[in-house]
N, C-alpha and C positions, 0 to 999 in steps of 0.2 A: 281777721283776723282784721282783722285785721285788719281793721286796719289797714283804712286802706291809702295804696301809696298811688291810686294813678290821680296825682295834683302837679302843676304845671309852671312854674315860674318862668315869667319870659320876659320881666323886665329887674334890671336890677339899680331902678330909681326908688327911695326907700324913701314915701311920707306919712306924715303926722299921722296916727292913727285915729284923730279925730275928722281925718279929710275920707274917713274912708270907706264913712258910709250914706255921704252923699251927691250928687251927682249936680251942678248946675243945671237944669235944662234942656237951655241950649245942646249941652252936651252929650246928655241923653240922645234926642235926635239927630244929633250926629253921628254916633255908638249904632242906634239904629239903623239911620240912611244906612252905612257901613255894610250892616248888617243883610239890610235888605237886598243890597247889590249887588253883594255876591253870596247868596241864595237861591235856588230855583225859584220861582216865583208858583209852581207847582204845589210847591212847601214853605207856605210866606212861615215865617220866621217871627213878625210883632207877635205871634198869640202864644209864641212861646216864649217870650222875654221879657220879664221882671225886675222894674226900674223900685227905687224905693217908695216914690212916690204912687205906684200900683197896691191896692188893695192886700192884694195875693199875695203881696214881699214876701212878710216872715212866717206865713204858716210853710210858702216855698222853700222859704231858707232852714226855717226850725224841721221839715218834713223825713230828713236823713240824719239832721244830728245823733249818732245814737253817745257821745260821749258829752254829757251834759258841762264836763268840765270849761269847753269852748260853748258853751250857751249862754256866758255872763252879758251882762250888759257890757261888758267893759271890753269883750268879744269884739276885735276888728268886723267889720261887713261889709260885703262886694258889694262896686260898685251896681250890678244886675247881674240877674240869676236866666241863664239863657238853659232852657228843660229843653235839650235838641231832641226832635220828633223824626230828624231825615240824616243822613250823612252831609247833605250838603249846607245845613246850619252848623256841621262840625266845619270843613272846612270856609265857611263863612267867616267862623270864631277865631280860625290861627290869622286871617288874614287883617281882620279887624285889630286882633290882637296887637301885630306886630305895629300898624298904622300906632293904634293912642297907645304907647308901651305900656299897658294891661297887662297885669299877672293875670293866667292861667290855671283856674284851680280844677279838678277834673273828680265828678265824685258820679261812683259807679253801685257807690250802698250806702257808706259814710260810717264805715265799721271800723275806718282806720285809726290808730288804739290814741294816736298823739293829735288826730282831726285835720290833718293837712290838705283837706282833698274840698276843708273848709272855712278855713280863716289863711291869715298872710299877714306879714308886718308891710308890705306893698301894694301898694293898688291894683285892688282884683277882681275878679269876675267870677263868676264856678260857670261852670260846664258842666251839667248835669242829666245821668245817663240812662237815668231810671227808664222815660219812654224807650229804650232799645232794649229791649226784655225777649223778643222773641226764642224760641226752644221747638228746635224740630228735631225730630227721634227716629233713627232707621233701624230699627230692630236686625233685620236681616242684614246690614252692613256692620250691627254694635257699633255703632256710630251716632255723635247727638252735635248740633251748630244749635252754640246759645249765644246770643248778644251779651256783652258786659251789665247790663244795666236788671238781667237777669241776676233772684238770690238761688242760694243751693236748695233751698224748700222747692221752690218751683220749679226747678232741673227732677231732682228727686220723688217729683209727685209727677211729674209727666215721663218720669222713665217707669216707671211703677205701673202708670195708665196703661201700655204698652207690653211689659214683660215684669211675669212675680220673679223670674230668675238672672235678674240686670241690673247692675247699679254703676253709683262710680264714687273711688275712691276720696273723697273731696270733708269739710268739714260738718263739725255737726250741731253749726248756729245756726238755723234755716235762714234767717233775714239778710245773713254776709252777701255782699253784691259781688257775681261770679268775676264783675271786672278786676278787683286791687286781691280778690281770693287765687286768682289763677296767675295772674302777671307776678307775685311774690313767692311761688313756690305752691303755697297750699297744700296742706293734710289733714286728716283724719284717722278715724279708727280702723282704714283697715290698709293704713299705710304697710305694715309691717307682710302684710301679704301683697299687695299691688306698689307699692312706692306713693309716693310724691301725687297732689293732683296734675302735677305740670308732667311726672314722667306718663302722664295719657291720656295727655294732649297732641293730635297729631296736624294739624294744621289751623293757621288761623288768618284775621284779618286787620288790617290797621291802616289808620293815615298818617304817612309820613308831615314831614317838615313844609312840604313841597302843597301838601293839598292830594297827594295822589293816594288812595287806598291800595293795597297791596296785601297780597294770599303768600301764603309760605315760597312760592316758587318762585316770585314778583322783588319778593321782598329778600330773599336768600336766605342762606343755612344761621348762617352768622345773627344776624338780625331775630330771623325766628326761635336760635339759641337763647337772646338776650331777650327777650319779651317774653319767655314760660321758665320765670323763675328772678331773673335778676331789674324786675319791675319795669314796664308797660310804659308810666309815664316820665321816664328817662328821654324815653326814646319816638316816642308818637301818642297818636290816641289807638289804644285798643278799640276792636268795633265788635267782634265775636273769637270764640275760638272752638272748634272744633275736637272732641276728644272723643276719646275710646272708652266704651263702656264695659263695664268687667261681668264675670259670673258671681253669682253668689246662690246659696242653696234657697232652699223653697221657707224652708225654716231653722234661726240662729237662734241662737242662745245669750241671753245677759244676764249680770247678776250686780250687785254694787252691795258689796262688805264689807261694816265698820267698824276699828276698834280700837277705842281709846288705847293711853297709855298704858295703865292700868289693864288692861288685855292683849299685853305684848304686844305694843306697837313698836318697841325698838327691835326685836328680833324679828318680825315682818317686811322693815322696810330692810334692813342689814339683809335678811335672804332675797327678796323683793328684787334688787339690787344685781342679782348675783345669778338671778335667772331670769327676767322678764326680758329681755335680749335673744335669749336660748330655746326660748317657747316655740310649741306649731306656732306654726305660718299663721295657721288659720287662727289663733289668743290672739289678741290685744288685753292688756291687763293694764289701765291706766292708775298712777298713785296721784293722790289728793292730801296733803298737808296740810288739815286747820285746825284751831283754836278754840274750844268748845267748853262751857260750863260741863260740870263732872256734876251731875246730879245728885251721889252722896254724899260731896263734901260741899260745894256750892264754890270751889276755886273751880279755877282755870285749868282748861288741860289739853293735851293735845289726842285730834282725833283723824287715825288714817284710815281714807275709802281707796279700794280695790275694784276700780269700775270698768266693767268689761262686756266686748262684744268677739262672742264667739262664733266663728262660722260653721254650725255644727248644733247638732242637735244634745243637747244635756246628757244621757251618756257618755258621748264620748268626751264630754267636756271634762266629768267627772276624772273619766281614767285617765286625763292628762294632768290634770291637778293633784291629784292623790295621788301620781309618784313625784311631778315636781314643785309641789307647792303645797303638800300636809298639811304645813303652820297654820296656812289660812282656812282652813277647818269647811272647806265647802262643800255644804249638804245638798242635794236635789233641789229643796224647799226653799233656801236663795236663789235659783235659777227661774226663772221665764223663757220659754221657746215663743218667738213670734217672728212674725216676716221682716223683710230688711227696713224697708219702709221703716216698721213701725220700730224697730229696735232706735231708729232717726228721733223720733220723741223720746220714746225712753231716753235717752240720754242728752236729750236736750231738756229735759226733766218734768214732759207733759205726764199726767197723769195717762195707765196706762187704762185702755179701750179710749182713748180719741180720736176721734176722725183724723185720715189721712188728709183730710181737709183743711187741716189746721199751719201743713205748708205750704200754704198759698198766701198766706196773710203774709205782709210786709212791715205788720209790727210788730216789736222786739213784745215779750214777753215783760220785761222791766227796763227802762232807762236810769241810766245813775250815775255819777261823777268817778273817773276810774282812772288805772295807772298801771300798765303792765312792763314788763320787762322780763327779757330770757337769759337763758345760760344753755350751758352741755354737759353733760354728766358723763365723765371719760374711764373713771374708777370707782370701785364701791369705794364708801364712806367707812368709816367704824365705827365698833358702834359710841364710841368716845366721843367721833364727830355728829354723827346722828342728834345723839343727847343734847351735845351742846345747841344746834341748831332748832331743837326741841325747845329747850329752856329760853332761847334768844327769844322764839318764835313767842310764848307766853307773856315773854314781855311788851311785846311788839302787840299782843292781841291780832291787827288786823291782814296784813298779808298771807297769802295764801298759797303754797308753790304746788304744782301741779306738773307730775313727771310721766313724761310720753314716751314709750318704750322704742329704740330701737329693734336693730337687728334682721332678719327675717329679709325680704325683698330689699332692702332701706342698705342693706350691707352689701349689697351683689353689684347695686350702680355703680359707677367710678364718679368719683368726685367731680370729673369733669365735664361730665354728661351733659347738664343743666348749668347754671350758677348757685344755684341753689348747694354746696359742697359738702355739708354736711352730713358723711355714709356715716362709712366700714369705724368703725373705733367710738361709734357713739354706744353710752346705756341707753339713755334718755334726754331728749327735750327738756325743760325745765322753765314753766312761767311763774311770775311772780305775778298775783294780782290782787291787787286792793281795790275795796268800791266804799261810796262813801254816798250821803245823803244829803250834806252839809252844800251849801251854796259861799261863793265868795274867796279872797285869794288866801284868806286866813286859812280856813282850813285843807283848801288843796294844797297848800305850803306844807300843812302838818304832815298828810297823808302821803303828799310825794315822797319825804322826808323816811317817814317810816319804812316805806321801799325801799328807797333808798340805804337804809340802814341794814336793811336784811340781806340785799344784794350783795351789801363790805362783806356780811358776815359769811355772807358761804365762799366767799372769794378763795379760798384755802382748798376745796372741792369741788372746783370745774374746771372748763378747760384754761387754758394757761399762752399768752402767746401766737398770737392772739385769744384773749376773753372771748371766745366766738357768740353770734347772734342769728336771731331770725326774723330776718325782712318784715315778715307780715306781721310781725308784733314789733311793730315799727316801735323804737326808744330815741328822742333825740335826748339822753345823756347823753350816749357814747357816741357825740359829734355831730354839727349844723356845721353845712354850708351854705355861704354867707354870696356863693356865687361873685367873688369878686377875686382882688387877683392873686389868692390865696386859695381858691377855686381848688386846685389841682389836690396840693396837699392836705386840707381842710375832708373832700373828698375818703380818701386814703385813711383816713382814723377810724371811719364805720365802716368803709366800702371794706377795707381788709375782716374785719370782724364778721360782715356780712358774707362776705362770701370767701375770703381766705385767695389763692389764689387765681380764682376765678376774675378776681374785679381789674387786674391787667386789662384780662381780654374785654372786659364789658367796657373799659377807656378804650381800648381800639375802635369797639363800634359804635361807640358812642361818636368819637370823634369824625367816625367817617360818613353817618347818618343823618348827626346834627351836628356839623364842624364849628357851627357858632351860638351855641348851646341854649337854641330857641326852649327846647322844653328841660327843665329844670325846676327843683324843688326843693325844700333846707335839710334833704339825705339822696339827692340827684347823685348818676352818676356824673363824673366831670368831662370836660374834654383836653386831650394834653395840651400844652401849654404853649403851645406855636399854633393854636387851631382855634382859640378864642378869640373874638374882638378884640 
């Protein structure tokens, strides 16, 4: 997702965009001297620092840009990029950012949907953590220490290297960076069985505003709580997380059944809403609604896809679906049995038989321009409401709706257990997804508008007061914090949507651990008014 949220705004001074892409050579040398002075000589920082005059600057910048909407010539560029190879590099970056009024943008994977880990309207640099990617799996303890620059695919691969019966409940996109995914909550297709990614984190290491490296014991439970779902970028620089592995069967079953409007899509959506969160905890059935060409008429039509992971074999799966969702007509021939790690490839869209070695690739299968939004479904839509949305989607054509079912373990965990509050009472989380290939601001405005229009059409059917949102699906439409005099009020506009009642506790943690609001971004947690500079 995500999207990710490990980005830091340290300066409140806004400069013209044209000034962001270049610095004078003497300023470059001054900044580099600061970095060298404040890092360990045993870990040289110069070779990890890229200014615009460096021939590798552009390729280093673009290497982890995952949303091409923020890879235009008009996109503000960093003063420099620091590809940290040691903790001392991060500590030096904090010191020098303070000294030179530089905004720090922290990138662990670049999948943050609004790109705020690699652009800013302030004078900024990127602290890129992709070098910090070690993974130490301990099967005996059923845990692993994972640095934030590792990808989910690398984590899954290293677990599977040591065990066929262990996995981890995180996202299905293997190139997502661990840092943003975990700190924002994280989820995957085992969440009905095991909860969120952060529900299975038992320790963490972070560098605070004073440059101290803290673990769970030394940071305290409040800060540990905040960085496991509240966005670590508001509180410090996350270094690593200790995750708790979960048990998976040697054989799991997957299927992807598609039905068009003419094949009873309305009734299938209607029924799915009433049973998806009540199914056996081993069964996760994602529902995707998109617009396709009807091959018989040549006209646009609705297609619904029921995309599933079942933690068991085909026989038991069919016994469940035949009783609870017979309308789908699931057959044995629709189902494929495989190992859990192979199911990750299946969900990502790799052909059956693809080697699991592909999980070690840090290059996404596709790069595109994109926009994402989120909602929560608490009450089933009527058939009339479903067909209203179907008709509107056909008019708009581009946005895709994905419904991720809740229930199971998600309904058992208290909403205050982690900053992520969206637990019991939800049928599903909804993602709005719009992708396009055209460059330029005009194309972007068009597709952003299509997404916003569908979001507006969905208003009667989703959560209200507040209209809830998911932090890993970062969405600047719901509010931006300019980190000025109105910071506290601006923060509440999106903070309550992401965190509901947990927002207040996050503000108190932030005010205690970072009272001068050093770590900040467009949607960071603000400090209490009397704690600001």
